[in-house]
C-alpha positions as a Markdown table, in Angstrom:
| # | Residue | x | y | z |
|---|---|---|---|---|
| 1 | Unk | 25.2 | 13.7 | 5.4 |
| 2 | Unk | 23.3 | 10.5 | 4.8 |
| 3 | Unk | 19.6 | 10.3 | 5.5 |
| 4 | Unk | 18.6 | 8.7 | 8.9 |
| 5 | Unk | 16.8 | 5.6 | 7.9 |
| 6 | Unk | 13.2 | 5.7 | 9.3 |
| 7 | Unk | 13.1 | 9.5 | 9.7 |
| 8 | Unk | 10.5 | 10.4 | 7.1 |
| 9 | Unk | 10.3 | 14.1 | 8.0 |
| 10 | Unk | 10.8 | 15.1 | 4.3 |
| 11 | Unk | 7.9 | 12.9 | 3.4 |
| 12 | Unk | 5.5 | 14.4 | 6.0 |
| 13 | Unk | 6.3 | 18.1 | 6.7 |
| 14 | Unk | 6.6 | 19.7 | 3.3 |
| 15 | Unk | 3.9 | 20.2 | 0.7 |
| 16 | Unk | 4.6 | 18.5 | -2.7 |
| 17 | Unk | 2.8 | 20.0 | -5.7 |
| 18 | Unk | 3.9 | 17.4 | -8.2 |
| 19 | Unk | 2.0 | 14.1 | -8.7 |
| 20 | Unk | 3.0 | 11.2 | -6.5 |
| 21 | Unk | 1.7 | 7.6 | -7.3 |
| 22 | Unk | -1.4 | 7.3 | -5.2 |
| 23 | Unk | -1.6 | 11.1 | -4.7 |
| 24 | Unk | -2.1 | 12.6 | -8.2 |
| 25 | Unk | -2.5 | 16.1 | -6.9 |
| 26 | Unk | 0.6 | 16.0 | -4.7 |
| 27 | Unk | 0.2 | 16.4 | -0.9 |
| 28 | Unk | -0.3 | 19.2 | 1.5 |
| 29 | Unk | 2.2 | 20.1 | 4.3 |
| 30 | Unk | 1.9 | 17.9 | 7.3 |
| 31 | Unk | 0.2 | 15.0 | 5.5 |
| 32 | Unk | 2.1 | 11.7 | 5.4 |
| 33 | Unk | 2.9 | 10.6 | 1.8 |
| 34 | Unk | 1.1 | 7.4 | 0.9 |
| 35 | Unk | 4.4 | 6.1 | -0.4 |
| 36 | Unk | 6.0 | 6.2 | 3.1 |
| 37 | Unk | 5.9 | 2.7 | 4.6 |
| 38 | Unk | 5.3 | 1.8 | 8.3 |
| 39 | Unk | 9.1 | 2.1 | 8.9 |
| 40 | Unk | 9.1 | 5.6 | 7.4 |
| 41 | Unk | 11.0 | 4.5 | 4.3 |
| 42 | Unk | 10.0 | 5.6 | 0.8 |
| 43 | Unk | 8.5 | 2.8 | -1.3 |
| 44 | Unk | 9.5 | 4.7 | -4.4 |
| 45 | Unk | 13.2 | 5.2 | -3.5 |
| 46 | Unk | 15.4 | 4.4 | -6.5 |
| 47 | Unk | 12.4 | 4.2 | -8.9 |
| 48 | Unk | 11.6 | 6.4 | -11.9 |
| 49 | Unk | 8.1 | 7.1 | -10.5 |
| 50 | Unk | 9.6 | 8.9 | -7.5 |
| 51 | Unk | 8.8 | 12.7 | -7.9 |
| 52 | Unk | 11.8 | 14.8 | -9.1 |
| 53 | Unk | 11.4 | 17.1 | -6.0 |
| 54 | Unk | 11.9 | 14.1 | -3.7 |
| 55 | Unk | 14.9 | 12.8 | -5.7 |
| 56 | Unk | 16.5 | 16.3 | -5.5 |
| 57 | Unk | 16.2 | 16.6 | -1.7 |
| 58 | Unk | 19.5 | 16.0 | -0.1 |
| 59 | Unk | 19.8 | 15.6 | 3.7 |
| 60 | Unk | 22.0 | 18.1 | 5.4 |
| 61 | Unk | 22.6 | 19.0 | 9.1 |
| 62 | Unk | 21.0 | 22.5 | 8.7 |
| 63 | Unk | 17.7 | 21.0 | 7.6 |
| 64 | Unk | 17.7 | 17.6 | 9.2 |
| 65 | Unk | 19.3 | 18.5 | 12.6 |
| 66 | Unk | 20.5 | 15.7 | 14.8 |
| 67 | Unk | 17.2 | 13.9 | 15.4 |
| 68 | Unk | 14.1 | 12.9 | 13.4 |
| 69 | Unk | 12.0 | 15.2 | 15.5 |
| 70 | Unk | 14.4 | 18.1 | 14.8 |
| 71 | Unk | 14.1 | 17.4 | 11.1 |
| 72 | Unk | 10.3 | 17.5 | 11.3 |
| 73 | Unk | 10.4 | 20.8 | 13.2 |
| 74 | Unk | 12.9 | 22.4 | 10.8 |
| 75 | Unk | 11.2 | 21.3 | 7.6 |
| 76 | Unk | 7.8 | 22.4 | 9.0 |
| 77 | Unk | 9.2 | 25.8 | 9.8 |
| 78 | Unk | 10.7 | 26.1 | 6.3 |
| 79 | Unk | 7.4 | 25.2 | 4.8 |
| 80 | Unk | 5.6 | 27.9 | 6.8 |
| 81 | Unk | 8.0 | 30.7 | 5.8 |
| 82 | Unk | 8.0 | 29.8 | 2.1 |
């Protein structure tokens, strides 16, 4: 599955404990990453400064569902149970 351009759920819903440029302490769950642009696209995509955890995330139907809203719900639920 390819990411839906403009979704951004994986850059909002989960907490990220590793440093992100502009967010040296990572980010809490539910907080929009500062590297997510107005079109919900990662400004660090393809760059070496992108956190490893972000690079390793692969979109899949079980996590991302069929809509951006479903992805946000699914990832939020996963964050809460882990």
